[in-house]
N, C-alpha and C positions, 0 to 999 in steps of 0.2 A: 122655464121662459131663456130663449137663446139669444141674451144681449151681451153686449161688451162690457168686460170689468167696470171701463170707466164711464159708461152710461149708468150701471148701478151705484158708482159712487157720485154721481152728478144728480141721481134720483133722491138717494139719503141726504145729500145737500141740500136740495131746494125744499124738502119738506122741512127743514128748519126754519125757513123761511115766513112760515106761516103759522099763525098762533091756533088755528085751527084748521087740523090735517086733510078736511074735506075740500077747503079752499087750493090744494096741491093738484086737483082732478087734471086740469088743462094742462100743466108745466108737465107734468109726469106723461100723459098721453104724445105731448109734442116729441119728449126725449125719448119714448119708445119710437113714435112713426119715424123719427129721424134714423134711428139705429135699424130697427128691423123694415123699414119701407111700408108697414101697414101697422093697425090694431088688431089682432088675433082676439077669438074669444078667450085663447087662456091671459091673453096681455088684458083684457077687462075683469077677469077675475083674480089675475094679481095685482091689480091697480087697487080694486075693492078691497081684498084683505090687507094689503100694503097700509090704507088710510082709514081701515075699520070701517068700511061702507058696505052696502050689499052691492051685488055686480049690478042691478037695474041704477043704481045711483050714477055709475061709469058708463053703462050702455046706452044712457038717455043723454048724456055728453058727447058720447060718440057720434052717436045717430042726429043729433040736431046741429052738430058744425059741421058743413060739407067740406074742410079740408083734411077731414079726417077718413081714412080709407079701412076697409074692412077685409080687404083682399088685397094681394099683392098686385104690382103693376111692372111693365118692363122697366127694363134698365136705364131708358130714356122717358121721360114723361112730356107729351104735349098737349100744353092747354091751349085750346083756340075760343077765342074769346067770340060769344054770341049774343050779347046786348046790342042794342039798336045801331050805331054809329058802325060797328064791324058786320051787322049783319045785312046792313045796306048796300056795302063796300063789296059784300062778296065773303065774309064769314065762312058761311055753311059749303059753299064750295071751296074754301081752303081746306076746311074739315074734312070734304069730302076725299079731296087730293089727296091729303096725310093718310088717309083709310086706303086708300088705292094704291099709292106708293108702298105702304106695309101689308097689303094685304090683310087688313085688319078689320074690325068695326069700333064703333065707339066705347071703351070703357074695358075693352077686351085687351091682352098681351096679343102682340103679334106673334104669328107662328114661329119667329127666331127666336123669340125673347126678349128682341132688342127694344120697343116701345109699346106704349098705351097711348092711345089718341082719345082726350076728352074734350067736352065742352065746358066752359065756365064761364061765370058773369064776367062783367069788366076788369078788364086789366089795365084801366087808366092810361090809354092811350087813343083816345077817340080819335083825335088830329090825324095820327097816322094807321087807321083803319084801313084794311082790317089786319088785327093783329095773332101771334101766338106766345105763348112763354114754352120753350123747351129748356126743361130743367127751372133753371133760374136766370134762363137769358131770355130777353125780350126781343119779338123779332117782327119789324112794321111792314106797312103796305105790302103786304103779302098778296101774290098773285102765283098760277100753276107753274111759272117758271120760277121764282125763287121758292116754293115749296118742294119742287123736284130738287134743286141744288142744295136745299136742308135736309130733304132724305138722302140724297148722294152722300153728302158731307156725314152724315149719322152711320149710315152704312160701310164707308171708309174708316171711321172711327171704332167699328166693330171690328172690322178685318183686322186694326192694328192690335188689337186686345187680344188678338186670339193667337 
């Protein structure tokens, strides 16, 4: 498994916090996803071996919790709220607009590898609907113009990295 050495060190340290190794499944999965970007089949099998579990015991955790991804995503992760307040205020149109801006579909990586757009459940900002979270930053009161502005900013930042 291709992780940073410090991730392996954190994993070894975290396991010591639990009297029963099995209890470390969630923290280990979080550390792996933080480093690798997603939880691969190889990672599931590695965690199982590390914690002396069957792979199915780790797989059931990965598939139960929606925050765990089983495939890579783009460099930037755009999460658009789809719950009631955001849906009423245009969340679905916001999501479609992001898809259009990046020539992609929900859950897929854009052709340039820059973004993945997804619907998520409540982002806890109902009074400022519709909202989206780009990586860890919340964006509120979104409309087509604001989505265009955010998309242009993401593209500009991507060009600066090149």
